[in-house]
ChimeraX commands (.cxc) that place a marker at each C-alpha (Angstrom):
marker #1 position 5.04,18.20,4.11 radius 0.5
marker #1 position 2.07,19.24,1.95 radius 0.5
marker #1 position 3.40,17.36,-1.07 radius 0.5
marker #1 position 4.17,14.40,1.15 radius 0.5
marker #1 position 0.54,14.28,2.32 radius 0.5
marker #1 position -0.66,14.55,-1.30 radius 0.5
marker #1 position 1.73,11.75,-2.30 radius 0.5
marker #1 position 0.27,9.48,0.39 radius 0.5
marker #1 position -3.27,10.49,-0.58 radius 0.5
marker #1 position -2.64,9.64,-4.21 radius 0.5
marker #1 position -1.24,6.27,-3.16 radius 0.5
marker #1 position -4.54,5.53,-1.39 radius 0.5
marker #1 position -6.41,6.20,-4.65 radius 0.5
marker #1 position -4.65,3.15,-6.12 radius 0.5
marker #1 position -6.65,0.99,-3.68 radius 0.5
marker #1 position -10.04,2.61,-4.38 radius 0.5
marker #1 position -11.70,-0.82,-4.79 radius 0.5
marker #1 position -11.35,-1.11,-1.00 radius 0.5
marker #1 position -13.14,2.19,-0.43 radius 0.5
marker #1 position -10.03,4.28,0.25 radius 0.5
marker #1 position -11.10,7.23,-1.90 radius 0.5
marker #1 position -12.90,8.95,0.98 radius 0.5
marker #1 position -9.73,8.96,3.07 radius 0.5
marker #1 position -7.61,9.89,0.06 radius 0.5
marker #1 position -9.63,13.02,-0.71 radius 0.5
marker #1 position -9.68,13.99,2.97 radius 0.5
marker #1 position -5.87,13.75,3.01 radius 0.5
marker #1 position -5.66,15.72,-0.23 radius 0.5
marker #1 position -7.69,18.46,1.44 radius 0.5
marker #1 position -5.26,18.53,4.34 radius 0.5
marker #1 position -2.26,18.51,1.99 radius 0.5
marker #1 position -3.70,21.44,0.02 radius 0.5
marker #1 position -4.34,23.31,3.28 radius 0.5
marker #1 position -0.64,22.99,4.13 radius 0.5
marker #1 position 0.39,24.07,0.63 radius 0.5
marker #1 position -1.70,27.24,0.83 radius 0.5
marker #1 position 1.23,28.79,2.70 radius 0.5
marker #1 position 3.24,28.73,-0.56 radius 0.5
marker #1 position 0.40,29.50,-3.00 radius 0.5
marker #1 position -3.12,30.60,-2.16 radius 0.5
marker #1 position -4.54,28.90,-5.27 radius 0.5
marker #1 position -4.23,25.57,-3.43 radius 0.5
marker #1 position -7.31,26.66,-1.51 radius 0.5
marker #1 position -9.30,25.70,-4.61 radius 0.5
marker #1 position -7.68,22.28,-4.58 radius 0.5
marker #1 position -8.81,21.79,-0.98 radius 0.5
marker #1 position -12.34,22.77,-2.03 radius 0.5
marker #1 position -12.45,20.27,-4.92 radius 0.5
marker #1 position -11.00,17.52,-2.72 radius 0.5
marker #1 position -13.70,18.24,-0.14 radius 0.5
marker #1 position -16.44,18.12,-2.77 radius 0.5
marker #1 position -15.14,14.76,-3.99 radius 0.5
marker #1 position -15.70,13.22,-0.56 radius 0.5
marker #1 position -19.53,13.15,-0.94 radius 0.5
marker #1 position -19.73,10.98,-4.11 radius 0.5
marker #1 position -16.88,8.86,-2.69 radius 0.5
marker #1 position -18.97,8.17,0.40 radius 0.5
marker #1 position -21.83,6.91,-1.77 radius 0.5
marker #1 position -19.36,4.71,-3.67 radius 0.5
marker #1 position -18.02,3.37,-0.33 radius 0.5
marker #1 position -21.54,2.69,0.93 radius 0.5
marker #1 position -22.30,0.83,-2.29 radius 0.5
marker #1 position -19.07,-1.18,-2.03 radius 0.5
marker #1 position -19.82,-2.18,1.58 radius 0.5
marker #1 position -23.48,-2.88,0.72 radius 0.5
marker #1 position -24.80,-0.25,3.13 radius 0.5
marker #1 position -26.77,0.89,0.09 radius 0.5
marker #1 position -27.36,-1.06,-3.10 radius 0.5
marker #1 position -27.00,0.78,-6.41 radius 0.5
marker #1 position -26.88,-2.33,-8.59 radius 0.5
marker #1 position -30.37,-1.50,-9.91 radius 0.5
marker #1 position -29.52,2.23,-10.34 radius 0.5
marker #1 position -26.94,2.34,-13.13 radius 0.5
marker #1 position -27.62,5.99,-13.93 radius 0.5
marker #1 position -27.03,7.08,-10.32 radius 0.5
marker #1 position -23.97,4.90,-10.09 radius 0.5
marker #1 position -22.66,6.55,-13.27 radius 0.5
marker #1 position -23.29,10.04,-11.85 radius 0.5
marker #1 position -21.28,9.16,-8.75 radius 0.5
marker #1 position -18.31,7.91,-10.78 radius 0.5
marker #1 position -18.44,10.88,-13.17 radius 0.5
marker #1 position -18.63,13.33,-10.23 radius 0.5
marker #1 position -15.50,11.73,-8.68 radius 0.5
marker #1 position -13.64,11.96,-12.03 radius 0.5
marker #1 position -14.64,15.62,-12.50 radius 0.5
marker #1 position -13.54,16.65,-9.01 radius 0.5
marker #1 position -10.33,14.66,-9.43 radius 0.5
marker #1 position -9.61,16.47,-12.71 radius 0.5
marker #1 position -10.24,19.87,-11.12 radius 0.5
marker #1 position -8.18,18.96,-8.08 radius 0.5
marker #1 position -5.23,17.73,-10.16 radius 0.5
marker #1 position -5.42,20.84,-12.37 radius 0.5
marker #1 position -4.95,23.09,-9.33 radius 0.5
marker #1 position -2.23,20.84,-7.98 radius 0.5
marker #1 position -0.13,20.63,-11.14 radius 0.5
marker #1 position -0.53,24.32,-12.03 radius 0.5
marker #1 position 0.68,25.13,-8.52 radius 0.5
marker #1 position 3.59,22.72,-8.83 radius 0.5
marker #1 position 4.57,24.26,-12.17 radius 0.5
marker #1 position 4.68,27.73,-10.61 radius 0.5
marker #1 position 6.54,26.71,-7.43 radius 0.5
marker #1 position 9.06,24.57,-9.33 radius 0.5
marker #1 position 9.73,27.36,-11.83 radius 0.5
marker #1 position 10.23,29.89,-9.03 radius 0.5
marker #1 position 12.69,27.47,-7.37 radius 0.5
marker #1 position 14.64,27.09,-10.62 radius 0.5
marker #1 position 13.61,23.47,-11.24 radius 0.5
marker #1 position 12.52,23.87,-14.86 radius 0.5
marker #1 position 12.54,20.11,-15.49 radius 0.5
marker #1 position 9.95,19.45,-12.77 radius 0.5
marker #1 position 7.95,22.46,-13.94 radius 0.5
marker #1 position 7.80,21.17,-17.53 radius 0.5
marker #1 position 6.92,17.66,-16.38 radius 0.5
marker #1 position 3.79,18.97,-14.65 radius 0.5
marker #1 position 2.35,19.94,-18.07 radius 0.5
marker #1 position 2.59,16.47,-19.61 radius 0.5
marker #1 position 1.46,14.79,-16.40 radius 0.5
marker #1 position -1.60,17.05,-16.49 radius 0.5
marker #1 position -2.24,16.15,-20.12 radius 0.5
marker #1 position -2.07,12.43,-19.33 radius 0.5
marker #1 position -4.45,12.89,-16.38 radius 0.5
marker #1 position -6.94,14.91,-18.42 radius 0.5
marker #1 position -6.92,12.48,-21.38 radius 0.5
marker #1 position -7.29,9.32,-19.27 radius 0.5
marker #1 position -10.09,10.69,-17.05 radius 0.5
marker #1 position -12.04,11.89,-20.11 radius 0.5
marker #1 position -11.63,8.52,-21.86 radius 0.5
marker #1 position -12.57,6.63,-18.71 radius 0.5
marker #1 position -15.70,8.75,-18.14 radius 0.5
marker #1 position -16.72,8.42,-21.79 radius 0.5
marker #1 position -16.38,4.64,-21.67 radius 0.5
marker #1 position -18.49,4.53,-18.51 radius 0.5
marker #1 position -21.24,6.57,-20.16 radius 0.5
marker #1 position -21.26,4.33,-23.24 radius 0.5
marker #1 position -21.46,1.22,-21.06 radius 0.5
marker #1 position -25.04,2.09,-20.03 radius 0.5
marker #1 position -27.62,-0.39,-21.32 radius 0.5
marker #1 position -29.56,2.05,-23.53 radius 0.5
marker #1 position -26.44,2.54,-25.68 radius 0.5
marker #1 position -26.72,-1.08,-26.89 radius 0.5
marker #1 position -23.51,-2.18,-25.20 radius 0.5
marker #1 position -21.37,-4.65,-27.15 radius 0.5
marker #1 position -18.07,-6.36,-26.46 radius 0.5
marker #1 position -16.04,-3.50,-27.96 radius 0.5
marker #1 position -17.51,-1.01,-25.44 radius 0.5
marker #1 position -16.80,-3.36,-22.52 radius 0.5
marker #1 position -13.26,-3.87,-23.81 radius 0.5
marker #1 position -12.80,-0.10,-24.06 radius 0.5
marker #1 position -14.05,0.27,-20.48 radius 0.5
marker #1 position -11.54,-2.34,-19.31 radius 0.5
marker #1 position -8.69,-0.65,-21.17 radius 0.5
marker #1 position -9.53,2.80,-19.80 radius 0.5
marker #1 position -9.73,1.35,-16.28 radius 0.5
marker #1 position -6.19,0.01,-16.69 radius 0.5
marker #1 position -5.09,3.38,-18.09 radius 0.5
marker #1 position -6.63,5.06,-15.03 radius 0.5
marker #1 position -4.48,3.01,-12.68 radius 0.5
marker #1 position -1.39,3.69,-14.80 radius 0.5
marker #1 position -2.23,7.41,-14.62 radius 0.5
marker #1 position -2.54,7.19,-10.83 radius 0.5
marker #1 position 0.83,5.46,-10.61 radius 0.5
marker #1 position 2.44,8.20,-12.77 radius 0.5
marker #1 position 0.88,10.90,-10.58 radius 0.5
marker #1 position 2.00,9.14,-7.41 radius 0.5
marker #1 position 5.60,8.92,-8.64 radius 0.5
marker #1 position 5.50,12.55,-9.78 radius 0.5
marker #1 position 4.15,13.72,-6.42 radius 0.5
marker #1 position 6.94,11.82,-4.70 radius 0.5
marker #1 position 9.51,13.77,-6.74 radius 0.5
marker #1 position 7.63,16.98,-5.87 radius 0.5
marker #1 position 7.90,16.05,-2.19 radius 0.5
marker #1 position 11.58,15.15,-2.46 radius 0.5
marker #1 position 12.53,18.15,-4.59 radius 0.5
marker #1 position 10.29,21.07,-3.60 radius 0.5
marker #1 position 10.03,20.48,0.14 radius 0.5
marker #1 position 12.72,22.98,1.04 radius 0.5
marker #1 position 13.41,24.39,4.52 radius 0.5
marker #1 position 11.70,27.63,3.43 radius 0.5
marker #1 position 8.55,25.77,2.34 radius 0.5
marker #1 position 8.57,23.71,5.55 radius 0.5
marker #1 position 8.79,26.93,7.56 radius 0.5
marker #1 position 5.79,28.34,5.71 radius 0.5
marker #1 position 3.79,25.16,6.24 radius 0.5
marker #1 position 4.66,25.12,9.96 radius 0.5
marker #1 position 3.53,28.73,10.21 radius 0.5
marker #1 position 0.28,27.80,8.48 radius 0.5
marker #1 position -0.24,24.95,10.97 radius 0.5
marker #1 position 0.34,27.27,13.94 radius 0.5
marker #1 position -2.07,29.88,12.53 radius 0.5
marker #1 position -4.72,27.21,11.97 radius 0.5
marker #1 position -4.31,25.86,15.52 radius 0.5
marker #1 position -4.58,29.37,16.94 radius 0.5
marker #1 position -7.78,30.02,15.00 radius 0.5
marker #1 position -9.27,26.75,16.25 radius 0.5
marker #1 position -8.26,27.60,19.80 radius 0.5
marker #1 position -9.86,31.05,19.62 radius 0.5
marker #1 position -13.00,29.53,18.10 radius 0.5
marker #1 position -13.20,26.95,20.91 radius 0.5
marker #1 position -12.67,29.62,23.58 radius 0.5
marker #1 position -15.40,31.73,22.01 radius 0.5
marker #1 position -17.85,28.79,21.97 radius 0.5
marker #1 position -17.00,27.96,25.60 radius 0.5
marker #1 position -17.60,31.54,26.69 radius 0.5
marker #1 position -20.96,31.64,24.89 radius 0.5
marker #1 position -22.05,28.40,26.60 radius 0.5
marker #1 position -21.19,29.86,30.01 radius 0.5
marker link #1:1,2 radius 0.2
marker link #1:2,3 radius 0.2
marker link #1:3,4 radius 0.2
marker link #1:4,5 radius 0.2
marker link #1:5,6 radius 0.2
marker link #1:6,7 radius 0.2
marker link #1:7,8 radius 0.2
marker link #1:8,9 radius 0.2
marker link #1:9,10 radius 0.2
marker link #1:10,11 radius 0.2
marker link #1:11,12 radius 0.2
marker link #1:12,13 radius 0.2
marker link #1:13,14 radius 0.2
marker link #1:14,15 radius 0.2
marker link #1:15,16 radius 0.2
marker link #1:16,17 radius 0.2
marker link #1:17,18 radius 0.2
marker link #1:18,19 radius 0.2
marker link #1:19,20 radius 0.2
marker link #1:20,21 radius 0.2
marker link #1:21,22 radius 0.2
marker link #1:22,23 radius 0.2
marker link #1:23,24 radius 0.2
marker link #1:24,25 radius 0.2
marker link #1:25,26 radius 0.2
marker link #1:26,27 radius 0.2
marker link #1:27,28 radius 0.2
marker link #1:28,29 radius 0.2
marker link #1:29,30 radius 0.2
marker link #1:30,31 radius 0.2
marker link #1:31,32 radius 0.2
marker link #1:32,33 radius 0.2
marker link #1:33,34 radius 0.2
marker link #1:34,35 radius 0.2
marker link #1:35,36 radius 0.2
marker link #1:36,37 radius 0.2
marker link #1:37,38 radius 0.2
marker link #1:38,39 radius 0.2
marker link #1:39,40 radius 0.2
marker link #1:40,41 radius 0.2
marker link #1:41,42 radius 0.2
marker link #1:42,43 radius 0.2
marker link #1:43,44 radius 0.2
marker link #1:44,45 radius 0.2
marker link #1:45,46 radius 0.2
marker link #1:46,47 radius 0.2
marker link #1:47,48 radius 0.2
marker link #1:48,49 radius 0.2
marker link #1:49,50 radius 0.2
marker link #1:50,51 radius 0.2
marker link #1:51,52 radius 0.2
marker link #1:52,53 radius 0.2
marker link #1:53,54 radius 0.2
marker link #1:54,55 radius 0.2
marker link #1:55,56 radius 0.2
marker link #1:56,57 radius 0.2
marker link #1:57,58 radius 0.2
marker link #1:58,59 radius 0.2
marker link #1:59,60 radius 0.2
marker link #1:60,61 radius 0.2
marker link #1:61,62 radius 0.2
marker link #1:62,63 radius 0.2
marker link #1:63,64 radius 0.2
marker link #1:64,65 radius 0.2
marker link #1:65,66 radius 0.2
marker link #1:66,67 radius 0.2
marker link #1:67,68 radius 0.2
marker link #1:68,69 radius 0.2
marker link #1:69,70 radius 0.2
marker link #1:70,71 radius 0.2
marker link #1:71,72 radius 0.2
marker link #1:72,73 radius 0.2
marker link #1:73,74 radius 0.2
marker link #1:74,75 radius 0.2
marker link #1:75,76 radius 0.2
marker link #1:76,77 radius 0.2
marker link #1:77,78 radius 0.2
marker link #1:78,79 radius 0.2
marker link #1:79,80 radius 0.2
marker link #1:80,81 radius 0.2
marker link #1:81,82 radius 0.2
marker link #1:82,83 radius 0.2
marker link #1:83,84 radius 0.2
marker link #1:84,85 radius 0.2
marker link #1:85,86 radius 0.2
marker link #1:86,87 radius 0.2
marker link #1:87,88 radius 0.2
marker link #1:88,89 radius 0.2
marker link #1:89,90 radius 0.2
marker link #1:90,91 radius 0.2
marker link #1:91,92 radius 0.2
marker link #1:92,93 radius 0.2
marker link #1:93,94 radius 0.2
marker link #1:94,95 radius 0.2
marker link #1:95,96 radius 0.2
marker link #1:96,97 radius 0.2
marker link #1:97,98 radius 0.2
marker link #1:98,99 radius 0.2
marker link #1:99,100 radius 0.2
marker link #1:100,101 radius 0.2
marker link #1:101,102 radius 0.2
marker link #1:102,103 radius 0.2
marker link #1:103,104 radius 0.2
marker link #1:104,105 radius 0.2
marker link #1:105,106 radius 0.2
marker link #1:106,107 radius 0.2
marker link #1:107,108 radius 0.2
marker link #1:108,109 radius 0.2
marker link #1:109,110 radius 0.2
marker link #1:110,111 radius 0.2
marker link #1:111,112 radius 0.2
marker link #1:112,113 radius 0.2
marker link #1:113,114 radius 0.2
marker link #1:114,115 radius 0.2
marker link #1:115,116 radius 0.2
marker link #1:116,117 radius 0.2
marker link #1:117,118 radius 0.2
marker link #1:118,119 radius 0.2
marker link #1:119,120 radius 0.2
marker link #1:120,121 radius 0.2
marker link #1:121,122 radius 0.2
marker link #1:122,123 radius 0.2
marker link #1:123,124 radius 0.2
marker link #1:124,125 radius 0.2
marker link #1:125,126 radius 0.2
marker link #1:126,127 radius 0.2
marker link #1:127,128 radius 0.2
marker link #1:128,129 radius 0.2
marker link #1:129,130 radius 0.2
marker link #1:130,131 radius 0.2
marker link #1:131,132 radius 0.2
marker link #1:132,133 radius 0.2
marker link #1:133,134 radius 0.2
marker link #1:134,135 radius 0.2
marker link #1:135,136 radius 0.2
marker link #1:136,137 radius 0.2
marker link #1:137,138 radius 0.2
marker link #1:138,139 radius 0.2
marker link #1:139,140 radius 0.2
marker link #1:140,141 radius 0.2
marker link #1:141,142 radius 0.2
marker link #1:142,143 radius 0.2
marker link #1:143,144 radius 0.2
marker link #1:144,145 radius 0.2
marker link #1:145,146 radius 0.2
marker link #1:146,147 radius 0.2
marker link #1:147,148 radius 0.2
marker link #1:148,149 radius 0.2
marker link #1:149,150 radius 0.2
marker link #1:150,151 radius 0.2
marker link #1:151,152 radius 0.2
marker link #1:152,153 radius 0.2
marker link #1:153,154 radius 0.2
marker link #1:154,155 radius 0.2
marker link #1:155,156 radius 0.2
marker link #1:156,157 radius 0.2
marker link #1:157,158 radius 0.2
marker link #1:158,159 radius 0.2
marker link #1:159,160 radius 0.2
marker link #1:160,161 radius 0.2
marker link #1:161,162 radius 0.2
marker link #1:162,163 radius 0.2
marker link #1:163,164 radius 0.2
marker link #1:164,165 radius 0.2
marker link #1:165,166 radius 0.2
marker link #1:166,167 radius 0.2
marker link #1:167,168 radius 0.2
marker link #1:168,169 radius 0.2
marker link #1:169,170 radius 0.2
marker link #1:170,171 radius 0.2
marker link #1:171,172 radius 0.2
marker link #1:172,173 radius 0.2
marker link #1:173,174 radius 0.2
marker link #1:174,175 radius 0.2
marker link #1:175,176 radius 0.2
marker link #1:176,177 radius 0.2
marker link #1:177,178 radius 0.2
marker link #1:178,179 radius 0.2
marker link #1:179,180 radius 0.2
marker link #1:180,181 radius 0.2
marker link #1:181,182 radius 0.2
marker link #1:182,183 radius 0.2
marker link #1:183,184 radius 0.2
marker link #1:184,185 radius 0.2
marker link #1:185,186 radius 0.2
marker link #1:186,187 radius 0.2
marker link #1:187,188 radius 0.2
marker link #1:188,189 radius 0.2
marker link #1:189,190 radius 0.2
marker link #1:190,191 radius 0.2
marker link #1:191,192 radius 0.2
marker link #1:192,193 radius 0.2
marker link #1:193,194 radius 0.2
marker link #1:194,195 radius 0.2
marker link #1:195,196 radius 0.2
marker link #1:196,197 radius 0.2
marker link #1:197,198 radius 0.2
marker link #1:198,199 radius 0.2
marker link #1:199,200 radius 0.2
marker link #1:200,201 radius 0.2
marker link #1:201,202 radius 0.2
marker link #1:202,203 radius 0.2
marker link #1:203,204 radius 0.2
marker link #1:204,205 radius 0.2
marker link #1:205,206 radius 0.2
view
């Protein structure tokens, strides 16, 4: 189920022009929380996904004109770079975890694929961020820089499609009955903790 949630979250990233990134990163956090039952390192992924929500909110507010960053190119750049950095860190945790789980399950093909998917993700996000930085006015922007920005934007969407397809195969291949049992156990433990916390708060109020 954890990989299924991550697959759906990554699909939402494809529609980021509509402000879906906030919901995508929130879902990634939930997906990582479920995956922690199989590997504790996914806790870091949940952290990075959570950190990505803040700059994504600013991007959403700018898209919906709640705030206007059209006259603040540097701040707008920082927001986009922050999202790219947290995405890179989040994907790193995700694909390293997939590589380990797939290898332990005997699926060496899926394990090896995680390495080249990670390389594609890293390369594209670095190129995209670099093109964004060079597009600032004080770098004397010319048509070649704008073309490079357009190309890297297209590459970013191709990368997201590749990652979405790969996560689907992770969901279809790795989601075994044993993993589902672990995830269900993690859900029950989380609900019990929340219940105890609520009971404690209620008793303090009384």
